[in-house]
N, C-alpha and C positions, 0 to 999 in steps of 0.2 A: 445529592449523591456524593458519597465519599470517593476519594481519588482511586482507591483500590477497586471499588465497584465499577467505576468508569473504565479503568484499565481492563478488568475482567470482561466487561461487556464488549469492549473493542476487540480484545483477543478472540472472544467467541465469534464475533462477526467476521473477522479476518480468517479464522480457521474454517468457518463454514464456506467461505469463498475459495480459499486456496487449498484446504485440506491440512494445513499446518499454519503456524505463526512464523513468518520469516524473521530472521534476526533483526533486520532493520525496524520492524514493527515492535519487536521486544525492546529495542533501544528507545523507541518513541514512547513506550509504555512507562518509562521513567518519569515522563511528564504526561499524565493522562490527557491533558488538554491538547497536546500535540498529536497524540494518537487519535483522539476523537476528530480533530481537524482532518487528519489523513483519511479516516473512514468516510467522513462527510464529503470530502473531495472525490473519493472513489464513487460515491453514490451520485454526485453531481455529474461526473464524467459518464456514468451509465445512461444518463438522460440526454447526452449530447447527440448531435446528428452525425458524429464520426463513427466509423466502423470500430469494432472491438480492437482490431489490429492497430488502427490509427490512434485510438485512445492510449494503447500501451506505448506506442512509439512516441507520442507526445509527452509521456511522463518519464521518458528516459532522461537521466541527467545530461546536461550539455558537457562539452569538454572542460575538464578540470585538471589542474596540475597533478594531483595525486588521486586518481580515481579508485574507488573501492568496489569490490564485487557485491557488497551488501545492498547497494542501491540498484545495481543493474540486474542481479539475479532474479528477484521477483518479477521485474518487468519482462525479462527474457522468457521466464517460465510462462507468464500470462500471455505474452505475445505469441509464443509457440502454440499455446492452447487456442488462441484466437485465429490462428492460421497465418 
């Protein structure tokens, strides 16, 4: 599968889940392998014994010197939706 096809497949999967493609995923799409790992990680978390809210909290980035909203915004949105 070509890199563009992988990227498009990942974007379609993410859009089906979130209703849009977050900017952080668009950035990952520059390397379709990275974007695919992200989606596969999401699928693995869905099978975890954690609640939806715990899954989202576990994916929040830890303290960093220069935090960016691109990483936190999708988790915050999904966490709010999860309760």
